[in-house]
C-alpha positions in Angstrom: -62.0 143.7 94.5 -61.3 140.0 94.8 -59.9 138.3 91.8 -61.1 134.8 90.7 -57.8 133.1 90.1 -59.4 129.8 89.2 -62.9 128.4 88.5 -63.9 124.7 88.4 -67.2 123.2 87.3 -67.7 120.4 89.8 -71.0 119.2 88.5 -74.0 120.7 86.7 -74.9 124.0 88.4 -72.2 123.7 91.1 -68.9 125.6 90.7 -65.8 126.1 92.9 -64.2 129.5 92.9 -60.6 130.2 94.1 -60.3 133.8 95.2 -57.2 135.9 96.0 -58.0 136.9 99.6 -54.8 136.8 101.7 -56.2 138.5 104.8 -59.1 136.1 104.9 -56.9 133.0 104.2 -54.6 134.0 107.0 -57.4 133.9 109.6 -59.9 131.4 108.2 -60.8 128.2 110.1 -63.0 125.2 109.2 -66.7 126.0 109.6 -66.5 129.7 109.0 -68.0 131.6 106.1 -67.7 134.8 104.0 -70.3 137.3 102.8 -69.9 138.2 99.1 -71.4 141.0 97.0 -70.7 140.6 93.3 -71.2 144.2 92.2 -72.5 147.5 93.5 -76.1 146.5 92.7 -75.9 143.0 94.1 -77.3 141.5 97.3 -75.0 140.1 100.0 -75.0 136.4 100.3 -73.1 134.1 102.8 -71.0 131.2 101.5 -69.0 128.7 103.5 -65.3 128.8 103.1 -64.6 125.4 101.5 -60.8 125.7 101.6 -58.0 128.1 102.4 -54.2 128.2 101.7 -52.4 130.5 104.1 -49.2 130.5 102.1 -50.6 131.7 98.8 -53.5 133.7 100.2 -56.2 131.8 98.3 -59.6 130.8 99.6 -62.2 128.6 97.9 -66.0 128.8 97.9 -68.5 126.5 96.3 -71.8 127.8 95.0 -74.9 126.0 93.6 -76.8 127.9 90.9 -80.3 128.3 92.4 -81.4 132.0 92.4 -80.5 135.3 90.8 -77.3 136.0 92.7 -75.8 132.4 92.5 -76.7 132.4 88.8 -74.8 135.7 88.3 -71.9 134.3 90.3 -71.9 131.2 88.1 -71.6 133.4 85.0 -68.2 134.8 86.2 -65.0 133.5 84.7 -61.4 133.2 85.8 -59.9 136.7 85.9 -63.2 138.4 86.8 -63.5 140.2 90.1 -66.0 140.0 93.0 -66.6 143.4 94.5 -66.8 142.5 98.2 -65.7 139.4 100.2 -66.1 139.9 103.9 -64.8 137.4 106.4 -64.0 135.1 108.0 -67.3 135.3 109.8 -69.0 133.0 112.3 -67.6 130.7 114.9 -65.1 128.0 113.8 -65.9 124.3 114.1 -64.9 122.7 117.3 -61.8 120.7 116.3 -60.5 118.3 119.0 -59.3 114.7 119.1 -62.7 113.2 119.8 -61.8 109.7 118.7 -64.2 108.2 116.1 -66.2 110.8 114.3 -68.7 110.7 111.4 -68.9 113.5 108.9 -72.1 113.6 106.9 -72.5 115.8 103.8 -75.5 116.0 101.5 -75.5 117.7 98.1 -73.6 120.9 98.1 -73.1 120.4 101.9 -70.2 118.1 101.0 -68.1 121.3 100.3 -68.3 122.7 103.8 -68.0 119.3 105.5 -64.7 118.7 103.7 -62.5 121.2 105.6 -64.0 120.0 108.9 -63.2 116.4 108.1 -59.7 117.3 107.0 -59.0 119.2 110.2 -60.4 116.4 112.4 -58.3 113.9 110.6 -55.2 116.0 110.8 -55.2 116.0 114.6 -55.7 112.2 114.9 -59.4 111.5 114.7 -60.7 108.4 113.0 -62.9 110.0 110.3 -65.9 108.1 108.8 -67.5 110.1 106.0 -70.9 109.6 104.5 -71.6 111.8 101.5 -74.6 111.8 99.1 -76.4 113.4 96.2 -79.5 112.9 94.2 -77.5 111.0 91.5 -73.9 110.1 90.6 -73.7 113.0 88.2 -74.4 115.5 91.1 -71.9 114.1 93.6 -69.1 116.5 94.4 -65.6 116.2 96.0 -65.5 112.4 96.1 -61.7 112.3 95.7 -61.1 115.0 98.3 -63.3 113.1 100.8 -61.5 109.9 100.1 -58.2 111.4 100.8 -59.3 112.8 104.2 -61.4 109.9 105.5 -60.5 106.5 107.0 -63.9 105.2 105.8 -65.9 106.7 103.0 -69.5 105.8 102.1 -71.4 107.2 99.2 -75.2 107.4 98.8 -77.5 108.5 96.0 -81.2 109.0 96.0 -81.6 107.1 92.7 -79.1 104.3 93.4 -76.8 105.4 90.5 -73.8 105.2 92.8 -73.2 103.6 96.2 -76.0 103.1 98.7 -79.5 103.5 97.2 -81.1 106.0 99.6 -80.6 109.1 101.8 -77.5 109.7 103.8 -79.6 109.6 107.0 -80.9 106.1 106.1 -77.4 104.8 105.6 -76.3 106.5 108.8 -79.1 104.7 110.7 -78.0 101.3 109.3 -74.4 102.0 110.0 -75.0 102.9 113.7 -77.4 100.0 114.2 -74.8 97.6 112.7 -71.8 99.0 114.6 -73.2 100.2 117.9 -75.3 97.2 118.8 -74.2 93.7 119.8 -71.7 92.6 122.4 -70.0 95.0 124.8 -66.5 94.7 123.3 -67.7 95.5 119.8 -69.7 98.5 121.0 -66.6 99.8 122.8 -64.4 99.4 119.7 -66.9 101.1 117.4 -68.0 103.9 119.8 -68.8 107.1 117.9 -68.0 110.2 119.9 -69.3 112.9 117.5 -71.3 113.4 114.3 -71.2 116.5 112.1 -73.7 116.9 109.4 -74.1 119.6 106.7 -76.7 119.7 103.9 -80.3 120.7 103.3 -82.2 121.5 106.5 -84.5 118.5 106.0 -81.5 116.2 105.7 -79.9 117.6 108.9 -83.3 117.3 110.7 -83.4 113.6 109.7 -79.8 113.0 110.9 -80.7 114.5 114.2 -83.7 112.2 114.5 -81.5 109.2 113.7 -78.7 110.0 116.2 -80.8 111.1 119.2 -81.7 107.5 120.3 -78.0 106.7 120.3 -77.2 109.7 122.5 -74.4 110.8 120.2 -73.5 114.5 120.2 -74.5 115.8 116.7 -73.5 119.1 115.3 -75.1 120.7 112.2 -74.4 123.9 110.3 -77.4 126.2 109.5 -75.7 128.5 106.9 -78.6 128.0 104.5 -81.0 130.2 106.6 -78.7 133.2 106.8 -79.3 136.4 104.8 -77.1 139.3 105.8 -74.6 137.3 107.8 -73.6 139.9 110.4 -76.5 139.8 112.9 -78.2 143.0 111.7 -81.2 141.7 109.7 -82.4 139.1 112.2 -83.6 136.7 109.4 -81.5 133.9 110.7 -83.3 133.5 114.1 -83.4 129.9 115.2 -84.7 128.3 118.4 -82.0 126.3 120.1 -82.7 124.7 123.5 -85.8 126.9 123.8 -83.8 130.1 123.3 -83.5 132.4 120.3 -80.1 132.3 118.6 -78.8 134.1 115.5 -77.0 131.7 113.1 -74.5 134.2 111.8 -73.1 135.4 115.1 -74.0 132.5 117.5 -73.3 129.8 115.0 -73.4 128.7 112.3 -73.0 125.3 114.1 -75.3 124.1 116.8 -76.3 121.0 118.7 -78.7 119.3 116.4 -80.7 117.8 119.2 -81.5 121.3 120.6 -82.8 122.8 117.4 -86.4 123.4 116.7 -86.3 122.1 113.1 -90.0 122.4 112.6 -89.8 126.2 113.1 -86.6 126.4 111.0 -88.1 124.6 108.0 -91.2 126.8 108.1 -89.1 130.0 108.2 -87.0 128.9 105.2 -90.0 129.5 103.1 -90.3 133.2 104.1 -88.6 134.7 101.0 -89.5 132.1 98.4 -91.9 134.4 96.5 -89.4 137.2 96.5 -86.6 134.9 95.3 -88.8 133.6 92.5 -89.8 137.1 91.4 -86.2 138.2 91.4 -85.1 135.1 89.4 -87.8 135.7 86.8 -86.8 139.3 86.3 -83.1 138.2 86.0 -84.0 135.6 83.4 -86.1 138.2 81.4 -83.3 140.8 81.6 -80.6 138.3 80.5 -82.9 136.4 78.1 -82.1 133.2 79.8 -84.1 130.0 78.9 -86.9 129.1 81.2 
């Protein structure tokens, strides 16, 4: 059993949970994830480790209420327990002193990009962060990203805060502004790596933006995972023409090598089942439609 020692409501439908998990906290690294099972009848779902404290044995996870299991998780309170938390799983992010890096987070993807940006900054990288949400009210971890970034840019789909548009649109304008012009300017502003986490369509757009600039771009495909241990095969993804499993070979991959068309189509595989399960959960709990 893993106790929820603290719960924070970040924005509507997005919560951050702090769990007592000393063994996981001791080994966790940026980019890794855990698989949780709330109770004996629950399904297993993967969630990225959004933070960890080795000294007090606490890890944090961020969850957006979308389906049945995340809705059940959202209903838990401080002091409640989660039956199973397995991890850390997956390969850790590549943390090196690359120079100037851009970290892009969209929606709930800001949560997993935060520990990566923090670790990159800690070892001397110049960190440029671009984060976004549909609106100001749905933006998460703004203060945390400010603290760990040399430059922070905010985007919103509706223009209620920061740049009016998608993070990929802002990224394109930023790269065009800073990587074109005279040779000295290009040298001073050279970006060595871009890391992007968010909805699959957002990551696909980022990959399309960065490819002409020939900048190594890494994305995390956590959202396509199901069982998280390589047993179910649901997280198959084509990378460089070869089949990879996100949970054991990833979750991070070179964005320019990913077949996003296939990935986006496969994300719809369980939509009908997810809707049916959520409808049953609403009926059982008498939740509003």
